[in-house]
C-alpha positions in Angstrom: -26.7 1.8 41.8 -30.0 0.1 41.3 -30.5 -0.6 37.6 -33.6 0.6 35.8 -36.6 -1.8 35.9 -37.8 -3.5 32.7 -40.7 -1.0 32.5 -38.3 1.9 33.0 -35.9 0.7 30.3 -38.8 0.5 27.8 -39.9 4.0 28.7 -36.3 5.3 28.5 -36.0 4.1 24.9 -39.5 5.2 24.0 -38.7 8.8 25.0 -35.4 8.8 23.1 -37.1 7.4 20.1 -39.8 10.1 20.3 -37.0 12.7 20.3 -35.1 11.2 17.4 -37.4 8.9 15.4 -34.8 8.2 12.7 -31.4 8.5 14.3 -28.3 8.3 12.1 -24.5 8.1 12.5 -22.9 11.5 12.2 -19.9 10.1 10.3 -20.1 10.7 6.5 -19.6 7.7 4.3 -20.4 6.3 0.8 -20.4 2.5 1.3 -19.4 -0.1 3.8 -15.7 0.3 3.0 -15.7 4.1 3.5 -17.7 3.6 6.7 -15.1 1.2 8.0 -12.4 3.7 7.2 -14.3 6.6 8.8 -14.8 4.6 12.0 -11.1 3.6 12.2 -10.2 7.3 11.7 -12.6 8.4 14.4 -10.7 6.6 17.2 -9.6 9.4 19.7 -11.0 12.0 17.3 -14.3 13.7 16.8 -16.8 12.8 14.0 -16.8 16.4 12.9 -13.0 16.3 12.5 -13.1 13.1 10.5 -15.9 14.5 8.3 -13.7 17.5 7.4 -10.8 15.2 6.2 -12.6 12.4 4.5 -14.7 13.9 1.6 -11.6 14.5 -0.6 -10.2 11.1 0.4 -13.4 9.2 -0.4 -13.9 11.1 -3.6 -10.8 9.3 -5.1 -10.6 6.2 -2.9 -13.9 4.6 -2.1 -12.7 1.0 -2.5 -9.9 -1.0 -1.0 -8.2 -1.2 -4.4 -8.2 2.6 -4.9 -7.1 3.2 -1.3 -4.2 0.8 -1.7 -3.3 2.6 -4.9 -3.0 5.9 -3.1 -0.3 4.5 -0.8 0.4 5.2 2.8 2.1 8.6 2.3 -0.7 10.1 0.3 -3.4 8.8 2.7 -1.4 10.3 5.6 -1.2 13.6 3.8 -5.0 13.7 3.2 -5.9 12.9 6.8 -3.1 14.9 8.6 -5.7 17.0 10.4 -6.9 13.9 12.4 -5.0 12.8 15.5 -2.6 9.8 15.1 -2.9 10.3 11.4 0.3 8.4 10.5 -0.7 5.3 12.5 -4.2 5.5 11.0 -2.9 5.9 7.5 -0.8 2.8 8.0 -3.8 0.8 9.3 -6.1 2.0 6.5 -3.6 0.8 3.9 -3.0 -2.5 5.7 -6.7 -3.2 6.1 -7.3 -2.4 2.5 -4.7 -4.9 1.4 -6.2 -7.5 3.7 -9.7 -6.9 2.4 -8.5 -7.5 -1.1 -6.4 -10.6 -0.3 -8.9 -12.4 2.0 -12.3 -11.0 1.3 -12.4 -10.2 -2.4 -12.3 -6.4 -1.7 -15.6 -6.6 0.3 -16.1 -5.7 3.9 -17.0 -8.9 5.8 -20.3 -9.1 7.6 -18.8 -10.9 10.5 -17.5 -9.5 13.7 -14.6 -11.9 14.2 -13.4 -11.3 10.6 -13.7 -7.5 11.1 -11.6 -7.7 14.3 -8.7 -9.2 12.4 -8.3 -6.0 10.4 -5.7 -3.5 11.5 -7.1 -0.7 13.6 -10.5 -2.5 14.2 -11.7 -3.5 17.6 -15.0 -4.7 18.9 -16.5 -1.3 19.0 -15.6 -0.5 15.4 -16.8 -3.9 14.2 -20.2 -3.4 16.0 -20.6 0.1 14.4 -20.0 -1.3 10.9 -22.3 -4.3 11.4 -25.0 -1.9 12.7 -24.7 1.0 10.3 -23.6 -0.8 7.1 -25.5 -4.1 7.4 -28.5 -3.2 9.6 -27.7 -5.6 12.4 -29.0 -4.8 15.9 -25.5 -4.3 17.5 -24.7 -1.9 20.3 -21.2 -0.4 20.1 -20.0 0.9 23.5 -17.9 4.0 23.2 -17.2 6.5 26.0 -20.6 8.2 25.6 -22.6 5.0 25.8 -20.4 3.7 28.6 -21.2 6.9 30.6 -24.9 6.8 29.8 -25.2 3.1 30.7 -23.6 3.7 34.1 -24.8 7.1 35.0 -28.5 6.5 34.3 -28.7 2.9 35.6 -29.7 1.7 32.1 -26.9 -0.9 32.1 -24.2 -0.5 34.8 -20.9 -2.2 34.2 -17.2 -1.9 35.1 -16.0 -2.4 31.5 -17.3 -1.6 28.0 -18.0 -5.4 27.5 -20.1 -5.6 30.7 -22.1 -2.5 29.6 -22.5 -4.0 26.1 -23.8 -7.3 27.5 -26.2 -5.4 29.8 -27.6 -3.4 27.0 -27.9 -6.4 24.7 -29.9 -8.2 27.5 -32.0 -5.3 28.7 -32.8 -3.4 25.5 -36.3 -4.4 24.1 -36.0 -6.0 20.6 -38.0 -3.2 18.9 -35.4 -0.7 20.0 -32.1 -2.7 19.4 -31.5 -1.6 15.8 -31.3 2.1 16.7 -30.2 1.9 20.4 -26.6 2.6 19.5 -27.5 5.9 17.8 -30.0 7.0 20.5 -27.5 6.4 23.3 -24.5 7.9 21.7 -26.3 11.1 20.6 -27.9 11.4 24.1 -24.4 11.1 25.7 -22.8 13.5 23.2 -25.4 16.3 23.4 -27.3 15.9 26.7 -25.7 13.5 29.2 -22.3 15.1 28.7 -19.3 14.0 30.7 -18.4 17.3 32.5 -21.9 18.7 33.0 -25.0 16.7 32.0 -27.8 18.9 30.8 -30.4 17.5 33.1 -32.9 20.3 32.7 -33.5 19.4 29.1 -33.1 15.6 29.5 -36.3 13.7 28.4 -35.4 10.8 30.8 -34.3 12.8 33.8 -37.1 11.5 36.0 -36.2 7.9 35.2 -32.4 8.4 35.5 -30.6 7.2 38.6 -27.9 9.9 38.5 -27.7 11.3 42.1 -26.3 14.7 41.2 -28.6 16.1 38.6 -27.9 19.7 37.5 -30.2 22.7 37.3 -29.8 25.6 34.8 -26.3 27.0 35.0 -25.5 24.8 38.0 -22.4 22.8 38.7 -22.1 21.5 42.3 -19.4 19.8 44.4 -21.7 16.8 44.6 -21.8 16.6 40.8 -18.1 16.8 40.5 -17.7 14.0 43.1 -20.2 11.9 41.2 -18.4 12.5 37.9 -15.0 11.5 39.5 -16.5 8.3 40.8 -17.7 7.4 37.3 -14.7 8.0 35.1 -14.5 6.1 31.9 -12.2 3.1 32.4 -8.9 2.6 30.7 -10.4 -0.3 28.8 -12.1 2.3 26.5 -8.7 3.0 25.1 -9.5 0.0 23.0 -10.5 2.5 20.3 -6.8 3.5 19.9 -5.5 1.7 16.8 -2.3 -0.2 17.2 0.5 0.3 14.8 0.5 -2.2 11.9 3.9 -3.8 11.8 6.1 -3.4 8.7 5.8 -7.1 8.1 2.0 -6.9 8.4 1.8 -4.0 6.1 3.9 -5.8 3.5 2.3 -9.2 3.7 -1.3 -8.3 4.6 -0.8 -9.5 8.2 -3.5 -8.8 10.7 -3.8 -6.7 13.8 -6.5 -5.4 16.1 -7.2 -2.7 18.5 
């Protein structure tokens, strides 16, 4: 696929910005710590599902100290409606302990440091840096990977390649909000099974070869979708189990 030109990329973002002038994450949070926890919990889960489980949790545990005080069993009980809740509860307790022991209870504003925390991979770290600290980072999840490849905005075989392409090709004035525009576009318009091309504001720029019409789903579209499946590398969002030794000593892990 031929990537979009520099002029087309700028127009692509301009239109997304016109549609959503002030985009925001759909995850609900109180502070950098609760944002970090929410993003960890959102791995292989929906934002809506996470938002149903976290208000009660964050009302009583909005700091690493309070979260650690709850204990793994109580955290697991409070997030049991979220997929992989036992593993995620273990990671939340382990990362809370590590934040206290290594960072004075504060969420570090550094990607390498964030990636040492249990359940935190590059995507999660980028989300925290962008949303909590206002850094122009682009976190590539399944939606953004799909949009980058399907539209020709930033084609790549892996999430890291797509991220590098977006970092290079996104105009500076759009970088801060690019993550939100792209994820919302992928979630609600450029959907995996059937993109809603008739309402897409960038349809005439997009390189997708099997655009849909109202109520249409064609064999060509199915073939194009099958050719552009999200790669296994996107399973990076699945948190690894924190070892018993790591949970007891504050050892690190990453996803």
